[in-house]
C-alpha positions as CSV (number, residue, x, y, z in Angstrom):
1,A,0.1,-0.1,-0.1
2,R,2.9,2.5,0.9
3,D,5.0,1.5,-2.1
4,Q,2.0,2.0,-4.4
5,L,1.1,5.4,-2.9
6,V,4.6,6.7,-3.2
7,V,4.6,5.5,-6.9
8,D,1.1,7.2,-7.3
9,F,2.1,10.3,-5.9
10,S,5.2,10.9,-8.0
11,E,3.1,9.8,-11.3
12,W,0.2,12.2,-10.1
13,L,2.6,15.1,-9.6
14,E,4.3,14.4,-13.1
15,Q,1.0,14.5,-14.7
16,E,-0.3,17.6,-13.0
17,A,3.0,19.4,-14.1
18,Q,2.7,18.3,-17.8
19,F,-0.9,20.0,-17.7
20,Y,0.9,23.2,-17.1
21,N,3.6,22.7,-19.4
22,I,6.2,22.6,-16.4
23,E,9.5,20.5,-16.6
24,T,9.8,18.4,-13.5
25,S,12.7,16.9,-11.6
26,F,11.3,14.6,-8.5
27,N,12.9,12.3,-5.9
28,F,11.9,11.1,-2.6
29,Q,14.5,11.9,0.1
30,G,15.5,10.2,3.4
31,S,13.8,7.4,5.0
32,E,10.1,7.2,5.5
33,V,8.3,7.1,8.7
34,L,5.8,4.3,8.9
35,P,2.2,4.9,10.1
36,A,1.7,4.0,13.9
37,G,-1.5,4.1,15.8
38,D,-3.4,7.1,14.9
39,S,-0.3,8.7,13.3
40,F,0.2,9.1,9.5
41,G,3.4,7.9,7.9
42,Q,5.4,10.3,5.9
43,A,8.0,10.4,3.2
44,G,10.2,13.4,2.4
45,F,10.7,14.6,-1.3
46,G,12.4,17.2,-3.3
47,M,11.4,18.7,-6.5
48,R,12.6,21.2,-9.1
49,L,10.1,22.7,-11.3
50,T,10.8,25.1,-14.5
51,G,8.0,27.1,-16.2
52,S,6.2,30.3,-16.4
53,V,5.3,32.2,-13.2
54,S,1.5,31.6,-14.1
55,S,2.2,28.0,-14.7
56,L,3.8,27.5,-11.4
57,V,1.3,29.3,-9.6
58,G,-1.6,27.3,-11.3
59,L,0.0,24.0,-10.5
60,F,0.5,25.0,-6.9
61,K,-3.2,25.9,-6.6
62,R,-4.1,22.6,-8.3
63,L,-2.0,20.8,-5.8
64,E,-3.6,22.6,-2.9
65,Q,-7.1,22.2,-4.2
66,E,-7.2,18.9,-6.0
67,S,-5.0,16.6,-3.8
68,R,-7.8,14.3,-2.8
69,Q,-5.5,11.4,-2.5
70,F,-2.4,13.0,-0.8
71,L,-1.8,15.2,2.1
72,I,1.2,17.3,1.2
73,N,3.2,19.6,3.3
74,F,5.9,22.0,1.7
75,D,8.6,22.6,4.2
76,D,10.6,25.2,1.9
77,F,10.8,26.4,-1.6
78,D,12.8,28.9,-3.5
79,I,12.2,30.5,-6.8
80,S,14.6,32.1,-9.1
81,Q,14.7,33.1,-12.8
82,G,16.5,30.8,-15.1
83,P,17.3,30.7,-18.8
84,Q,14.1,28.4,-19.5
85,G,11.9,30.5,-17.3
86,Y,11.3,30.4,-13.5
87,V,12.9,27.6,-11.3
88,L,11.0,26.6,-8.3
89,A,12.9,24.2,-5.9
90,A,10.9,22.8,-3.0
91,G,11.0,20.2,-0.3
92,G,8.3,18.6,1.6
93,R,6.6,15.5,2.8
94,V,3.6,13.4,1.8
95,Y,1.6,11.7,4.4
96,F,0.2,8.2,4.1
97,R,-1.8,5.4,6.1
């Protein structure tokens, strides 16, 4: 179940980014914490997104509003202008049962 959730999360993120014409680089980081009792498990991730500001904002709104299957927390992010558009580097966690 957890392994499938992790695969589903990364595939979902890639699909959403493609819709907004955003280049993605995504990986899970560190070791996950397994669920115990009433607590959720969690897995850390890092991502790098490249696209226009409006596309990046659209993607983040979509992640916030349409993430029915996943509970996501962003711990940090940084945005800068690059040669191919804006680059957003972010780290966070996805929670699971």
